[in-house]
Phi, psi and omega in degrees: 000316180298321180294319180295322179293324178293320178296321179294319178296319179297319181293319180292324179295317180294321179294321178293326178293317178296320179296321179294319179293323178297319178297318180295317178297321180296319178295317179298321180296316178296319179296319178296319179295317178299317179295322179295318180294319180296321181290334181256009176286151178301135178086351180278143180297127182281151178289156180295154177300146181086345178284172182236142175290158178305131183285134175283150180302149180297141179084351182253350181281124176276169180298321180295319179297322179294320178296318179297317180294319179295319179296320179295320179296321178295318179298320179296321179294320178296319179297322178297318180294320180297319180296320181290334183273351180294124181287157177281134178230110180060033177080009183286335184267001183289140178085359180268076180277180185293327181288318181286339182270001181285145175097178179296331177299330177295323178296320177296319178297321179297318179297321178295319180295318179298319179296314180294327178296315178296324177295318179294324177296320178297318180293328179291334181273000178293133180262110178280170179295329176291319177298320180298315183288328186266335187242308191277312182294323176304323176295316179294320181299316180295318180294320180295321177303313182294322180291324182285335185255359180285151175275151180304128180092351180284153176260131179243135186277070175236154179266106179296326179296319180293317179295317178299320179293321178299315180297317181298315181294319180294323177294317180294333181264018173066037176251021184296317182297315179294320181293320178296318178298317179294321180295314180297318180295319180298311183289325178298317178296322178296315181293329176297320177294321179297318180297320179295321178296321179293322179296330180272002182279142175289158184301325183288343178250359187296312183295315181297317181290324175295320179296320178296314181297318180294314180294322179295318182291315180296325176293323179294324180298330180294340176258323184291315183299313177296327180294330181256031185294325180292319177295321179295320185284317189260355178232302187292310181289324185280312186263326182262347181056042178225183178233141185296317181297318178297320179296319182287325174294322178297325178298315179295322180297316185284321189263347180232298189297313182298328181282343186238358184297323183282343172269330184281319187298315176301323178293324178293318179295322178293319179294328178293322181286342177247103184303135174063025170294324169233159183292147178302326180294322178295315178299317181295318180297317182291314182297314179294323178295317178297322178294324177292319181293315181205103182299338181294341180291351176302326183294342179286329180205075183300320181297321179294312181293328183293340179286343184235346182233126183287157173064027176278311179275160176294162181299151179292147178238157185295327183292345182254012182298320179297322178294319177298319180296321178296323179294318179293321178296321177297319179296319180297320179297317180296322178295318180292326178293335180267014173097003180271129178247164181253021178086204183287114181252016186292333184267007179248150177288152182297135178081358182293325182293342182262352183245284185294308182295325179295319180291318180293320178295323179297314182296322180289321183288327182288345178294343180273354182286000000 
């Protein structure tokens, strides 16, 4: 009996001991879970990289808890590797060894380094005034030289994309004013050389050379103006309230045309009185070009300009029809004297081409006045 009572007391004692240990383990497990939740709650300071979360009591960790802990350890290892792989930029990465880069603080440091690296790259792309003068403007200067001296229809080996990119970068870096000043100075010097060459030309070549200079310059503007479109849009139109093409045409007017108009016009009038002394296309190009540069020059030779530009002279009136007919007959005679024929005239009466046809041609041509 005594032995049985002792066994019962021993059994009850062991069961009470086991119950007490279970309570203690349960309390430890709850404390561990609370600590784990607090450390991973939003706004809570994260543990350093390489550290370990509070261990859950043995036998109480579920399969899901083990997966979360394993995933967290893998993420921490990846963050450590990223921190170690960040390059140094201007000394910002110095002193960031593996021990100091461990933990969530290392991720913050990596983000700071990345931000500073992008900032340093931005600062490295800044174009100073020295960079503009030594690198960017020489490229633009060379391209402008080739465009101003090329003949119409010639191919020049320049990269329009590269020139366009140079202009865009200089405008973005606030060099528009300097670039506009350099462009005007460059073209002004070129036109000064062109004017001197025209002054040294003999009279028989003067008209042809003026036509070449005018056509070459107008052709160059068709390429120069589009290449500087960003400067025109964001500086000339916005701040100066002007247009780049108008400014460049004005340069040719002031430095070339105005200096030669009083020498050129008498030669044009003389060439007009002598048929085919110069080609009609040359005469038309010069007259139309002068009208484009300055319409007021029409008053110097209205009859000359009226042959190539409509609505220069007043409308024809009936009282002057005989005079118009006489002018047309004179032109026909001059053409025949220079070897131009009107084809087979056998079926027409003699003199008909100078009377009836001349009057009808006169009436039809005067309708455009």
